[in-house]
N, C-alpha and C positions, 0 to 999 in steps of 0.2 A: 504494500500500500504506500502510495506517495503522499507526503504531507507538504503543503505549501507553507511558505514563510512570508509573512507580511513585511514588506519593505516600504519605508516612506519614499515617495516619489521625489523627483528633482523639481526644484522651483524654476520659474522662468529665468531668474537671474543666474542660477546654477548652470542651466542649459546654455545660456548666452556666454558665460565665462568659459565653459568647456568647449563650446563651438569655436570661440575665438582662438583658444589654444590649439585646437585641432586644425583650424584653417591656417594658422601660422606654421604648424608642422607640415601641412600639405605644401604650402608655398615655399618654405625654406628647405625641406628635406625631400619629400616625395617627388615633386615636380622636377627639381634639378637632377635628381638621381635617376628617375624612371621615365621622365617625359621632358627631356631638355629641349626637344624640338618635335614637331609633328612630321612624321615620315609616311606619306601616303603609299599604300601598297595595293595590290590587286585583291587582297583579303580584307578582313576587319582590322582596323588599326586604331590605337588609342589617340584621343585628341584632347582630353581634359581629365583632371582629377578633382573631385570635390567631396564634400561631406554633407550629411543630412540627418536630422533627428527623426526617428520613427518610434514614438512612445518614449521609453527610457533607454533606447538603444541608439547610439550614434554610429551611422554607417559611413565607411569610406567607399566612395563610388568612382569608378572609372567609366568615362563616356567613350564609346567606340563609334567610328564611322565606317560604313561599308565601302569597300572598293570593288565589290563584285559587280559585273556589268548589269545584271538584272535589277539591282537595287542600289546602285552607286549613290553615295551621298547620304543615305539614310543613317540615322544615328540611334543608338540604344545605350542604356546604362546597365552596368553590372557591378554590384557591390562585391568587394574583395576582402574586407575586414570590418569588424565592428567592435564597439565597446558596449558591453551589457552591464547596466547598473546593477550592483549587488546590494550595496548598502552604504550610506554615508558618502564618503569619497572613494569608494572601492568599486572597481569594475572588473569584469572578465574580458580579456582580449580574445576575440573569436576570429577564426578564419573560415572562409567559404570554400568548402571542398567541391571538387568537380561533380560529385553526386548530388549536389544541392543542399547537403547538410552543413550546418554551422557547428564547428567544434572549438572547444577551448584550446588555445595554444598551450602546449605542454610547458610546465614550469613557469607559467605566467598568470596563474590563477589569482584573482583579486588584486589587480594592479591598483596602486594608489596614485 
């Protein structure tokens, strides 16, 4: 039997502060390292990295553009990591597996 644990949600101010920190991380670390320039290909290629709140989960999202001839220029988003609020200032760092599952990054449980 599973038991749920009640956790106080994040306030709007908390979310705004966390989002600002994450956006700075995206701009200063992720984009320079993984998307220093947009390189069009004949396949799907990344064009942007951003973040977004979904409830008490902050998702890191990569936007892709299609280079395939039948749908060239169409774009779609794919989340690749997220922070799941656990309690207080603690989060689980999750990664998106190719099967569609979200898994806790080993050794990174309850990041502060």
